[in-house]
DSSP file (Angstrom, degrees, kcal/mol; ACC not computed):
  #  RESIDUE AA STRUCTURE BP1 BP2  ACC     N-H-->O    O-->H-N    N-H-->O    O-->H-N    TCO  KAPPA ALPHA  PHI   PSI    X-CA   Y-CA   Z-CA
    1    1 A M              0   0    0      0, 0.0     3,-0.1     0, 0.0     6,-0.1   0.000 360.0 360.0 360.0 142.7   75.4   41.7  125.2
    2    2 A W    >   -     0   0    0      4,-0.3     3,-1.5     1,-0.2     5,-0.1  -0.247 360.0 -43.4 -93.5-173.3   73.7   38.7  123.8
    3    3 A Q  G >  S-     0   0    0      1,-0.3     3,-1.6     2,-0.2    -1,-0.2  -0.288 122.6 -12.3 -54.7 125.3   73.5   35.2  125.1
    4    4 A S  G 3  S-     0   0    0      1,-0.3    -1,-0.3    -3,-0.1     3,-0.1   0.777 127.1 -56.9  53.2  35.7   77.0   33.9  126.2
    5    5 A G  G <  S+     0   0    0     -3,-1.5     2,-0.7     1,-0.2    -1,-0.3   0.705  91.7 150.3  74.6  20.2   78.9   36.8  124.7
    6    6 A K    <   +     0   0    0     -3,-1.6    -4,-0.3     1,-0.1    20,-0.3  -0.785  14.7 170.5 -91.4 115.3   77.6   36.2  121.2
    7    7 A Y        +     0   0    0     -2,-0.7     2,-0.3    18,-0.6    19,-0.2   0.570  55.3  57.6-102.1 -12.3   77.5   39.5  119.4
    8    8 A Y  E     -A   25   0A   0     17,-2.3    17,-3.2    19,-0.0     2,-0.3  -0.812  56.7-171.0-120.6 157.5   76.8   38.5  115.8
    9    9 A F  E     -A   24   0A   0     -2,-0.3     2,-0.4    15,-0.3    15,-0.2  -0.992   6.1-161.5-143.8 153.4   74.1   36.5  114.1
   10   10 A I  E     -A   23   0A   0     13,-2.1    13,-2.7    -2,-0.3     2,-0.4  -0.978  11.0-149.2-129.8 147.7   73.5   35.0  110.7
   11   11 A T  E     -A   22   0A   0     -2,-0.4     2,-0.4    11,-0.2    11,-0.2  -0.938   5.1-164.0-118.4 141.6   70.2   34.0  109.2
   12   12 A F  E     -A   21   0A   0      9,-2.9     9,-2.7    -2,-0.4     2,-0.4  -0.991  10.8-173.7-121.8 129.9   69.6   31.2  106.7
   13   13 A L  E     -A   20   0A   0     -2,-0.4     2,-0.9     7,-0.2     7,-0.2  -0.985  19.6-154.7-130.9 124.3   66.3   31.1  104.8
   14   14 A D  E  >> -A   19   0A   0      5,-3.0     4,-1.9    -2,-0.4     5,-1.0  -0.864  12.7-165.4 -92.0 107.0   65.0   28.5  102.5
   15   15 A E  T  45S+     0   0    0     -2,-0.9    -1,-0.1     1,-0.2     5,-0.0   0.727  82.9  52.7 -71.0 -20.8   62.6   30.5  100.3
   16   16 A Y  T  45S+     0   0    0      1,-0.1    -1,-0.2    -3,-0.1    -2,-0.0   0.944 124.3  23.5 -77.8 -49.8   60.9   27.4   98.9
   17   17 A Y  T  45S-     0   0    0      2,-0.1    -2,-0.2     0, 0.0    -1,-0.1   0.508 101.1-126.1 -93.8  -5.6   60.1   25.6  102.2
   18   18 A H  T  <5 +     0   0    0     -4,-1.9     2,-0.5     1,-0.2    -3,-0.2   0.864  51.3 161.3  60.0  38.5   60.1   28.8  104.3
   19   19 A Y  E   < -A   14   0A   0     -5,-1.0    -5,-3.0     2,-0.0     2,-0.4  -0.804  18.6-168.2 -90.0 127.0   62.6   27.3  106.7
   20   20 A L  E     -A   13   0A   0     -2,-0.5     2,-0.4    -7,-0.2    -7,-0.2  -0.961   9.2-179.0-121.2 133.2   64.4   29.9  108.8
   21   21 A K  E     -A   12   0A   0     -9,-2.7    -9,-2.9    -2,-0.4     2,-0.5  -0.998   7.2-165.6-131.9 130.1   67.5   29.3  110.9
   22   22 A V  E     -A   11   0A   0     -2,-0.4     2,-0.5   -11,-0.2   -11,-0.2  -0.965   7.0-166.1-114.7 129.0   69.2   32.0  113.0
   23   23 A V  E     -A   10   0A   0    -13,-2.7   -13,-2.1    -2,-0.5     2,-0.4  -0.965  11.3-144.2-119.0 128.4   72.7   31.2  114.4
   24   24 A L  E     -A    9   0A   0     -2,-0.5     2,-0.3   -15,-0.2   -15,-0.3  -0.757  22.0-167.0 -90.5 136.6   74.3   33.3  117.1
   25   25 A L  E     -A    8   0A   0    -17,-3.2   -17,-2.3    -2,-0.4   -18,-0.6  -0.930  29.8-152.1-127.1 146.4   78.1   33.7  116.8
   26   26 A K  S    S+     0   0    0     -2,-0.3     2,-0.3   -20,-0.3   -19,-0.2   0.796  90.5   8.7 -80.6 -31.6   80.9   35.0  119.0
   27   27 A S  S >  S-     0   0    0    -21,-0.1     3,-1.3   -19,-0.1    -1,-0.3  -0.976  73.6-116.4-146.9 158.6   82.9   36.1  116.0
   28   28 A K  G >  S+     0   0    0     -2,-0.3     3,-1.9     1,-0.3     4,-0.3   0.721 103.7  76.2 -69.2 -21.2   82.4   36.5  112.3
   29   29 A N  G 3  S+     0   0    0      1,-0.3     4,-0.4     2,-0.1    -1,-0.3   0.558  84.3  66.4 -70.8  -3.9   85.0   33.9  111.5
   30   30 A K  G <> S+     0   0    0     -3,-1.3     4,-1.9     1,-0.2    -1,-0.3   0.448  77.0  90.1 -88.6  -2.5   82.6   31.1  112.5
   31   31 A T  H <> S+     0   0    0     -3,-1.9     4,-2.3     1,-0.2     5,-0.2   0.928  84.3  48.2 -62.7 -48.4   80.3   32.0  109.5
   32   32 A E  H  > S+     0   0    0     -4,-0.3     4,-2.6     1,-0.2    -1,-0.2   0.905 109.9  52.7 -61.4 -42.2   81.9   29.6  107.0
   33   33 A K  H  > S+     0   0    0     -4,-0.4     4,-2.2     1,-0.2    -1,-0.2   0.915 111.6  46.3 -59.1 -43.8   81.8   26.7  109.5
   34   34 A N  H  X S+     0   0    0     -4,-1.9     4,-2.4     2,-0.2    -1,-0.2   0.863 111.1  51.9 -69.2 -36.0   78.1   27.3  110.0
   35   35 A L  H  X S+     0   0    0     -4,-2.3     4,-2.5     2,-0.2    -2,-0.2   0.927 109.8  49.3 -65.2 -44.5   77.4   27.6  106.3
   36   36 A K  H  X S+     0   0    0     -4,-2.6     4,-2.3     1,-0.2     5,-0.2   0.928 112.2  48.8 -58.3 -45.8   79.1   24.3  105.6
   37   37 A F  H  X S+     0   0    0     -4,-2.2     4,-2.8     1,-0.2    -2,-0.2   0.923 111.4  49.0 -61.3 -45.0   77.2   22.6  108.4
   38   38 A L  H  X S+     0   0    0     -4,-2.4     4,-2.5     2,-0.2    -1,-0.2   0.890 110.1  51.2 -65.1 -39.0   73.9   24.0  107.1
   39   39 A I  H  X S+     0   0    0     -4,-2.5     4,-1.8     2,-0.2    -1,-0.2   0.942 114.3  43.3 -62.4 -47.4   74.6   22.9  103.5
   40   40 A E  H  X S+     0   0    0     -4,-2.3     4,-1.8     1,-0.2    -2,-0.2   0.901 113.9  51.2 -65.7 -40.4   75.4   19.4  104.6
   41   41 A H  H  X S+     0   0    0     -4,-2.8     4,-2.8    -5,-0.2     5,-0.2   0.897 108.9  51.9 -63.1 -40.7   72.4   19.3  107.0
   42   42 A G  H  X S+     0   0    0     -4,-2.5     4,-2.6     1,-0.2     6,-0.6   0.874 106.6  53.2 -63.9 -38.2   70.1   20.4  104.2
   43   43 A K  H  X S+     0   0    0     -4,-1.8     4,-1.4     2,-0.2    -1,-0.2   0.907 113.8  42.9 -62.7 -41.5   71.4   17.7  101.9
   44   44 A V  H  < S+     0   0    0     -4,-1.8    -2,-0.2     2,-0.2    -1,-0.2   0.940 118.6  42.9 -71.0 -47.5   70.6   15.0  104.5
   45   45 A E  H  < S+     0   0    0     -4,-2.8    -2,-0.2     1,-0.2    -3,-0.2   0.925 127.8  27.4 -66.5 -47.1   67.3   16.4  105.6
   46   46 A A  H  < S-     0   0    0     -4,-2.6    -1,-0.2     2,-0.2    -3,-0.2   0.689  93.8-133.6 -91.7 -20.0   65.9   17.2  102.1
   47   47 A G  S  < S+     0   0    0     -4,-1.4     2,-0.3    -5,-0.5    -4,-0.2   0.728  73.5  99.6  71.7  20.4   67.8   14.6  100.1
   48   48 A Q  S    S-     0   0    0     -6,-0.6    -1,-0.3    -5,-0.1    -2,-0.2  -0.936  73.9-112.1-136.7 157.4   68.6   17.3   97.6
   49   49 A H        -     0   0    0     -2,-0.3     2,-0.4    -3,-0.1    -9,-0.0  -0.573  37.8-104.0 -86.1 153.7   71.5   19.6   96.8
   50   50 A I        -     0   0    0     -2,-0.2     3,-0.1     1,-0.2    -1,-0.1  -0.665  29.8-164.0 -76.3 127.5   71.4   23.3   97.2
   51   51 A N        -     0   0    0     -2,-0.4     2,-0.3     1,-0.3    -1,-0.2   0.868  63.2  -7.4 -84.2 -39.4   70.9   24.9   93.8
   52   52 A F        -     0   0    0      2,-0.0     2,-0.4     0, 0.0    -1,-0.3  -0.992  53.7-146.6-156.3 158.9   71.9   28.5   94.6
   53   53 A I        -     0   0    0     -2,-0.3     2,-0.5    -3,-0.1    13,-0.0  -0.997  10.9-149.2-130.5 131.4   72.7   30.9   97.5
   54   54 A K        -     0   0    0     -2,-0.4     2,-0.3     2,-0.0    -2,-0.0  -0.869  19.4-166.7 -99.2 133.1   71.8   34.6   97.7
   55   55 A L        -     0   0    0     -2,-0.5    -2,-0.0     1,-0.1     0, 0.0  -0.806  28.3-135.1-117.7 158.8   74.3   36.7   99.7
   56   56 A D        -     0   0    0     -2,-0.3    -1,-0.1     0, 0.0    -2,-0.0   0.452  47.6-115.9 -90.7  -0.7   74.1   40.2  101.0
   57   57 A G  S    S+     0   0    0      1,-0.0    -2,-0.0     4,-0.0    -3,-0.0   0.645  74.6 131.6  80.9  15.2   77.6   41.0   99.8
   58   58 A S  S    S-     0   0    0      1,-0.1    -1,-0.0     0, 0.0    -3,-0.0   0.649  70.4-120.7 -79.2 -13.4   79.1   41.6  103.3
   59   59 A G  S    S+     0   0    0      2,-0.1    -1,-0.1     3,-0.0    -4,-0.0   0.462  78.3 118.2  95.2   1.6   82.1   39.4  102.6
   60   60 A E        +     0   0    0      2,-0.0     2,-0.5   -29,-0.0   -28,-0.2   0.801  68.8  66.0 -70.6 -26.2   81.8   36.7  105.2
   61   61 A Y  S    S-     0   0    0    -30,-0.1     2,-0.2   -29,-0.0    -2,-0.1  -0.832  77.2-151.2 -98.7 129.4   81.4   34.0  102.6
   62   62 A T     >  -     0   0    0     -2,-0.5     4,-1.3     1,-0.1     3,-0.3  -0.650  22.3-122.1 -97.7 156.8   84.4   33.4  100.3
   63   63 A L  H  > S+     0   0    0     -2,-0.2     4,-0.8     1,-0.2    -1,-0.1   0.849 111.3  60.7 -63.8 -34.2   84.3   32.1   96.8
   64   64 A D  H >4 S+     0   0    0      1,-0.2     3,-0.6     2,-0.2    -1,-0.2   0.887 103.7  50.8 -60.9 -38.1   86.4   29.1   97.7
   65   65 A L  H 34 S+     0   0    0     -3,-0.3    -1,-0.2     1,-0.2    -2,-0.2   0.879 110.0  48.9 -65.6 -38.6   83.8   27.9  100.2
   66   66 A L  H 3<        0   0    0     -4,-1.3    -1,-0.2     1,-0.2    -2,-0.2   0.527 360.0 360.0 -85.6  -5.3   81.0   28.2   97.7
   67   67 A K    <<        0   0    0     -4,-0.8    -1,-0.2    -3,-0.6    -2,-0.1   0.499 360.0 360.0 -71.0 360.0   82.7   26.3   94.8
């Protein structure tokens, strides 16, 4: 068992700035919420929009979220 019952993790990597963020999750359904937060946080911090996202094809991210 991981910290506080969190069994899943997702990683976010900005390949340009080499910024890495690892988020621990209790369930996979929290993935979209964390992605939304990271996108908005990135806009504020960098002052730029995210141009593209590479996915591993595991299905946690839906097309509606990424539009």
